[in-house]
C-alpha positions in Angstrom: 3.6 0.7 -17.0 4.8 -2.8 -16.0 5.0 -4.3 -12.5 8.7 -3.4 -12.2 8.0 0.2 -13.0 5.4 0.4 -10.2 7.9 -1.3 -7.8 10.5 1.3 -8.9 8.1 4.2 -8.0 7.6 2.6 -4.6 11.4 2.4 -4.1 11.7 6.1 -5.0 9.1 6.9 -2.4 10.8 5.0 0.4 13.8 7.4 0.1 11.6 10.1 1.7 10.5 7.9 4.7 10.9 9.5 8.1 12.0 6.6 10.3 14.3 7.8 13.1 13.3 5.0 15.5 13.0 1.8 13.5 15.1 2.9 10.5 12.8 0.6 8.5 11.9 2.5 5.4 8.7 1.6 3.4 7.5 3.0 0.1 4.2 2.3 -1.7 2.8 3.2 -5.1 -0.8 2.7 -6.0 -2.2 2.8 -9.5 -5.6 4.1 -10.2 -8.0 2.7 -12.8 -6.9 5.5 -15.2 -3.2 4.7 -14.8 -2.3 7.6 -12.5 0.2 6.6 -9.8 0.3 8.0 -6.2 3.1 7.2 -3.8 3.7 7.3 -0.1 6.3 6.6 2.5 6.1 5.7 6.2 6.3 8.4 8.8 7.2 7.4 12.3 6.5 9.4 15.5 7.8 8.8 19.0 4.3 7.5 19.8 4.3 4.6 17.4 0.5 4.3 17.3 0.4 7.7 15.5 2.8 6.6 12.8 1.6 6.7 9.2 2.1 3.8 6.8 3.3 4.2 3.3 0.2 2.5 1.8 -2.3 4.7 3.7 -0.5 7.8 2.6 -0.6 6.7 -1.0 -4.3 5.8 -0.8 -5.1 9.0 1.1 -3.3 11.2 -1.5 -5.2 9.4 -4.3 -8.5 9.7 -2.6 -7.9 13.4 -1.8 -7.3 13.9 -5.6 -10.6 12.4 -6.3 -9.7 8.8 -7.2 -11.7 5.9 -5.8 -10.8 2.9 -8.0 -7.4 1.1 -8.0 -5.7 -1.7 -10.0 -2.4 -2.4 -8.4 -0.3 -1.6 -5.3 3.4 -2.0 -5.0 5.1 -2.1 -1.5 8.9 -2.0 -0.9 11.0 -1.9 2.2 14.6 -0.8 2.3 15.3 -4.4 3.3 13.5 -5.8 0.3 12.1 -8.4 2.6 8.7 -8.9 1.0 6.8 -6.7 3.4 3.1 -6.8 2.7 0.5 -4.2 3.9 -0.5 -4.6 7.6 -4.0 -5.5 8.6 -5.0 -1.9 9.0 -3.8 -0.9 5.6 -5.5 -4.0 4.1 -8.8 -2.9 5.5 -8.3 0.6 4.1 -7.6 -0.9 0.7 -10.8 -3.0 1.0 -12.8 0.2 1.3 -11.9 1.1 -2.2 -10.7 -2.1 -3.9 -12.2 -5.5 -4.6 -10.6 -8.7 -3.6 -8.8 -8.9 -7.0 -6.5 -5.9 -6.3 -3.0 -7.0 -7.2 -0.4 -6.3 -4.5 3.2 -6.5 -5.6 5.9 -6.9 -2.9 9.6 -6.6 -3.5 11.7 -9.6 -2.3 15.4 -9.0 -3.0 15.4 -8.8 -6.8 12.1 -10.5 -7.3 8.4 -9.5 -7.0 5.9 -11.6 -5.1 2.3 -11.0 -6.0 -0.8 -11.4 -3.9 -4.4 -10.3 -4.2 -6.2 -8.3 -1.5 -8.6 -11.2 -1.1 -5.8 -13.6 -0.3 -4.3 -11.2 2.2 -7.6 -10.2 3.8 -10.3 -12.8 3.4 -13.8 -11.8 4.7 -13.0 -8.0 4.9 -15.4 -5.7 6.7 -17.3 -3.9 3.9 -20.3 -1.7 3.3 -22.3 -4.9 2.9 -21.1 -6.2 6.2 -22.4 -3.0 7.9 -25.7 -2.9 6.0 -26.4 -6.6 6.8 -25.6 -6.2 10.5 
């Protein structure tokens, strides 16, 4: 599967987003080290702090299915504005991925690529806690 295919899976997922307040749909697709892809969409609640992000749903579904290693993540908003994972989602990704995880973000008809290490330098990790 190429990068565009993973972006397309994230786009398909955003169609299921529940966003009655912001109307800002986000879809994510995460690829495991064996090539399996899990998707997620954002789910808003009236209490915004309880809303769920597309990336955390994709990761959570993959982890619930027994996966713990990932190679790529694609994130797409309905605006195709280059949305990247928020800080909370970046930290969740850091629990399971090294700093080389490729993060693909849709910007209009293009794809911008980052690594997790670029988006979240000096992440809190198991080592951080063990060395504290």
